[in-house]
C-alpha positions as CSV (number, residue, x, y, z in Angstrom):
1,M,-20.4,8.6,20.4
2,M,-16.8,9.9,19.4
3,A,-16.4,10.2,15.6
4,S,-13.3,8.1,13.8
5,V,-10.6,9.9,11.8
6,Y,-8.6,8.2,9.1
7,K,-5.2,9.3,7.5
8,I,-4.6,8.3,3.8
9,I,-0.9,7.5,2.4
10,E,0.3,6.5,-0.8
11,L,2.9,3.6,-1.4
12,V,4.2,1.7,-3.8
13,G,4.8,-2.1,-3.7
14,V,7.7,-3.6,-6.0
15,S,7.4,-7.4,-7.0
16,K,9.1,-9.6,-9.7
17,K,6.4,-11.8,-9.9
18,S,3.0,-9.7,-10.2
19,W,0.9,-6.8,-9.6
20,E,-1.0,-8.7,-6.2
21,D,2.2,-9.5,-4.9
22,A,3.5,-6.0,-4.9
23,A,0.3,-4.6,-3.5
24,A,0.6,-7.6,-0.7
25,S,4.2,-6.7,-0.2
26,A,3.5,-2.6,0.5
27,V,0.5,-3.6,3.0
28,E,2.5,-6.2,4.5
29,T,5.6,-4.1,5.0
30,T,3.5,-1.1,6.1
31,G,1.4,-3.3,8.6
32,K,4.9,-3.8,10.8
33,N,4.9,-0.1,11.5
34,L,1.1,1.3,11.5
35,K,-1.6,-0.1,13.4
36,D,-5.3,0.0,12.4
37,L,-4.8,-0.1,8.9
38,R,-8.3,-0.3,7.2
39,I,-8.5,0.1,3.4
40,A,-6.2,-0.5,0.4
41,E,-7.2,0.8,-2.8
42,V,-5.0,0.3,-6.0
43,V,-4.1,3.7,-7.6
44,K,-1.7,2.6,-10.5
45,M,0.0,-0.4,-12.0
46,D,2.9,-0.3,-14.0
47,M,5.6,-2.9,-15.3
48,Q,9.5,-2.2,-15.5
49,I,10.6,-3.2,-18.8
50,V,14.2,-4.2,-19.8
51,K,15.3,-5.3,-23.4
52,G,11.6,-6.0,-24.5
53,K,11.0,-8.1,-21.2
54,V,8.8,-7.4,-18.2
55,V,11.5,-7.6,-15.2
56,G,9.2,-6.2,-12.3
57,Y,5.7,-5.2,-11.5
58,R,5.1,-2.1,-9.4
59,T,1.6,-1.2,-7.7
60,R,0.7,2.0,-6.0
61,I,-1.8,1.9,-3.5
62,A,-3.6,4.4,-1.3
63,V,-3.7,2.8,2.5
64,S,-5.8,4.4,5.3
65,F,-5.6,4.0,8.6
66,K,-7.0,5.2,12.1
67,Y,-5.5,8.2,13.3
68,K,-5.4,8.1,17.0
69,Q,-5.2,11.3,19.4
70,K,-2.9,11.2,22.2
71,N,-5.3,10.7,24.8
72,D,-6.5,7.5,23.0
């Protein structure tokens, strides 16, 4: 049986609504370009604040996808 290899990259999603929307946006956007996404792990969440009010949410995620060799 052939072993599988996965690559992990970090992404930051941004949303005006929530951290969940920010994370989902990062995954969905990346999924259009990378195939075989497997796991998304939330690494960090923060907020953008302007004049004492929250105006944006940012979620940093680590996403893994299956690494395919040229002969796959």
